[in-house]
N, C-alpha and C positions, 0 to 999 in steps of 0.2 A: 837695672831691671826696667825702669821707665823708658830708657832709650831703646831697649829691645822691643817693647810694646809699641812705641811710637813708630819705629821702623817697619814693624809688621803691618800696622794699620796703613801707613803710607804706601807700602808695596801693594796691599790689597786694593787701595783706591786707584792706583795706576793700572792695575790689572783690569778692574771694572771699566775704567775710562777707555781703555784700548779696545773694549768689546763693541764700541760704537753706540752706546746708549741702550736703554731698555724698552724703547717704544718701536713697534714695527711700522714700516712705511705703508700708509693707506693709499689705495688707488684714488685718483682724482674723480670727483663727482662731476659729470658733464652738465652743462647748462641745459635748461629745457629748450625745446624748439619753439621759438617765438615768431617764426616767419609768418607773414600774412599782412592783411590790411585791417587796421583798427579804425573804426569810425568813432569820432571823438568830438568833444567840446573843448575849446580853448577858453580859459578865463584869464583876462589880462587885468591885473591890479596895478594902478598907476598912483605914484606918490610924487607930487611936485615938491622938490626940496626947498625951494625959496620961501614958500609960505605954508607948506603942510597940506595943501589941497589934495584930496584923494577922490578917485573914481574907479570904476571898473567896467569892462566891456566883455561881451561873450561873442565867440565866433564858432561856426561849425568847421569841420575839416576831417582829415584822415592822415594816418601815418602808414606807409607801406614799408615793411622791414624784410630784408634778406639777411640770412645768417650764414657765416662760413663754418666749416668743420671746426669743432672746438679744439683748443690747445689747452689740455689740462681741464680746469674747471671754468674756463672763460671762452666765449665765442665772440667773434667780431660781427658787428652789425653795419649794414649800409642800407640806404633807401632814400625815401623822399617824404616830405610833408606837404599837404595841400591845405590851404586856408580857403574856406567858403563863406557864403553870406551869413550874417550881414556885413562881414568885413570884405575888403577888396580881395578878389581872387588872386592868390599867389601860390607859388610852390618853391620849396627849398630842398637842397640835398641834406642828407643826414649821415653821420658816421658815429659809431659807438661800440659798446660792449654789453654782453649779457653774461652774468655769472650764475653759478649753481644756485638754485633757489629762486631765480628769476629777477634778481637785482639788475637794473639797467642804468647805463650812463650813456648819454649821447649829446652831440653838439649839432645844432641847427639854428635857424633864425626864428623869429617870432613876428606875428602880425603887428601892424601899427594900430594905434587907437582909432576908433571910428570918428572921433572929433579932433580938431586941432592940427597943428603943423608937425607933430612929432613923427619921426620915422619909426619903423619897427626895430626890435632888437636884433643885432647880428652876432653870430658866433656864440650863442647862448648855450651854456652847459646845463643840461637837465639831468636830474637823478630821480630814480623811481623804482617801480616794481611792476612786473607782469605776473599775474596769478592765473591759475587754471582751476576750473570747477566743472566737471562733467563735459569736457570738450569746449567749454566756453572760456575764452581768455579775456581778462580785463587788464588795462594799462592805466597807471596813474604816475605822473611825473611832475616835477617842479623845476623851474629854471628862473634865474634872476639876473638882471643886468642893469647898468645905468646908461641912459640915453640922453644926449644933449639935444634939446629941442630949440628950433629958432624962436627967438623972442622970449622964451620962458625958461631957458637954462636947463639944468640937470633934473632928470626925473628917474626915480627907481621904478623899474618894471618887474613885476613878478608874474610869471606865466604858470598857470596850473592846467595840466592836461588830464582829462579822463576819457577813456574810450574802451571799446570792446570789439571782439570779432567772434 
């Protein structure tokens, strides 16, 4: 009798498994349109690894984003970044993605400190968020890298970006 019950339960389990599961496929939620120019502030936090010295610098700037047609819930980003005073004026290309809900990831460079011989960060990966409120969009992102500076060795750079359009 137990063998018959076990066989019936096993057959029922195989029948349910063959149905493909019990959750329907939901359509992908497209990412928001984040295209445009965001005017922003860069904050560069510097930590010299050799002795723990810390400082920070602020620069003005902008990020201009273009967005491709989404594939599922992700869109590709391209564009450029401009660094303004009081930092040396520079611009860098940018590539990345935006996901449903406004999560962004992008790679670009970062400005060099206002003092000393250190170069800026290159190929820095930033992660953050773009939010919308009544047509007003704000961007916040963070990137970190290690830079080798002449005479002073390795430094950890943390870039904090905040901006709006």
